[in-house]
C-alpha positions as CSV (number, residue, x, y, z in Angstrom):
1,X,-86.4,129.5,-139.7
2,X,-85.8,125.7,-139.5
3,X,-88.2,125.8,-136.7
4,X,-91.0,126.9,-138.7
5,X,-90.4,124.4,-141.6
6,X,-91.7,120.7,-141.7
7,X,-89.0,118.9,-140.3
8,X,-89.3,116.1,-143.4
9,X,-87.7,118.9,-145.6
10,X,-84.8,118.0,-147.1
11,X,-81.4,120.2,-146.7
12,X,-81.2,121.6,-150.3
13,X,-84.8,123.1,-149.7
14,X,-84.1,124.2,-146.4
15,X,-81.1,125.9,-147.8
16,X,-83.2,127.6,-150.6
17,X,-85.8,128.6,-148.1
18,X,-83.2,130.2,-146.1
19,X,-82.2,132.1,-149.7
20,X,-85.9,133.3,-150.3
21,X,-86.5,134.3,-146.7
22,X,-83.3,136.8,-146.9
23,X,-84.0,138.2,-150.7
24,X,-87.8,138.3,-148.9
25,X,-86.2,140.9,-146.6
26,X,-84.4,142.8,-149.0
27,X,-87.1,143.3,-151.4
28,X,-89.5,144.4,-148.4
29,X,-86.7,147.3,-147.4
30,X,-86.5,147.9,-151.1
31,X,-90.1,148.4,-151.6
32,X,-90.0,151.0,-148.5
33,X,-87.4,152.8,-150.0
34,X,-89.1,152.8,-153.5
35,X,-92.6,153.9,-152.4
36,X,-91.4,157.0,-150.5
37,X,-90.0,158.3,-153.8
38,X,-93.0,157.3,-155.6
39,X,-91.3,155.1,-158.5
40,X,-94.5,153.5,-159.6
41,X,-92.8,151.2,-161.9
42,X,-90.4,150.0,-159.4
43,X,-92.9,149.7,-156.8
44,X,-94.6,147.1,-159.3
45,X,-91.3,144.9,-160.1
46,X,-91.0,145.0,-156.3
47,X,-93.8,143.9,-155.6
48,X,-94.2,141.4,-157.8
49,X,-90.8,139.9,-156.7
50,X,-92.6,139.8,-153.4
51,X,-95.6,137.9,-154.6
52,X,-93.0,135.4,-156.7
53,X,-91.0,134.7,-153.4
54,X,-93.9,134.1,-151.4
55,X,-95.3,131.5,-153.9
56,X,-92.2,129.7,-154.0
57,X,-91.6,129.7,-150.2
58,X,-95.3,128.2,-150.3
59,X,-94.4,125.9,-153.1
60,X,-91.4,124.5,-151.5
61,X,-93.3,124.2,-148.0
62,X,-93.0,127.0,-145.9
63,X,-96.1,127.0,-143.8
64,X,-97.9,130.2,-142.6
65,X,-101.1,131.4,-142.7
66,X,-100.2,134.8,-144.2
67,X,-97.9,133.5,-147.1
68,X,-100.9,133.2,-149.8
69,X,-102.9,136.2,-148.5
70,X,-100.0,138.3,-148.7
71,X,-98.9,137.0,-152.6
72,X,-102.5,137.5,-153.5
73,X,-102.6,141.2,-152.3
74,X,-99.5,142.3,-153.6
75,X,-100.5,140.6,-157.1
76,X,-103.7,142.4,-156.6
77,X,-102.3,145.8,-157.0
78,X,-101.8,145.2,-160.6
């Protein structure tokens, strides 16, 4: 995680990015479980949360080509 970010980020930003990364992993696994059951509203909430997490990560300086694309696709589901 630390190797993926710009070295000038403060320790508190790096900590927040780490927490967001953990939350993202949990939401992806939650989305996979919910999608199998077919609960549409829960899928929508998980996808929206993932889009917000990606947006927060981008605003804090987490680089990556796929971040904005994934966030826009998740938001486009609505």
